[in-house]
NUSE-635236 format. One record per residue (C-alpha): x, y, z. Coordinates in steps of 0.5 Angstrom, whole numbers, padded with zeros to 4 digits, always signed. Layout:
XYZ
...
//
This chain:
+0261+0329-0060
+0264+0324-0055
+0271+0325-0059
+0271+0332-0058
+0272+0331-0050
+0276+0325-0050
+0271+0320-0047
+0268+0314-0050
+0262+0313-0053
+0260+0308-0048
+0261+0313-0042
+0257+0318-0046
+0251+0313-0047
+0251+0311-0040
+0251+0319-0037
+0245+0320-0042
+0242+0314-0039
+0243+0316-0032
+0241+0324-0033
+0234+0322-0037
+0232+0318-0031
+0234+0324-0026
+0228+0329-0024
+0230+0337-0025
+0231+0337-0017
+0236+0332-0017
+0240+0335-0023
+0240+0342-0019
+0242+0338-0013
+0248+0335-0017
+0250+0341-0020
+0250+0345-0013
+0254+0339-0010
+0259+0340-0016
+0260+0347-0015
+0261+0346-0007
+0266+0341-0009
+0270+0346-0013
+0269+0351-0008
+0272+0346-0003
+0278+0344-0007
+0280+0351-0008
+0280+0352-0001
+0284+0346+0000
+0289+0348-0005
+0291+0355-0001
+0298+0355+0001
+0299+0353+0009
+0302+0359+0010
+0295+0363+0009
+0292+0358+0013
+0297+0360+0019
+0296+0367+0018
+0289+0367+0019
+0290+0362+0025
+0294+0368+0028
+0290+0373+0026
+0284+0370+0029
+0287+0368+0036
+0289+0375+0037
+0285+0378+0043
+0282+0385+0040
//
């Protein structure tokens, strides 16, 4: 399996060992952190121009 995803057998073994020691709540928390990190990366990748447009829109007095 490790060869299918291009990771070494040692890395796969270490991950399995770490995950066995984790509680279910810890796994869920880790998954939530990964999802949040992916979301933040998408936000950070937005072009600066989009951010400037939003700043201008928010600065207007309605």
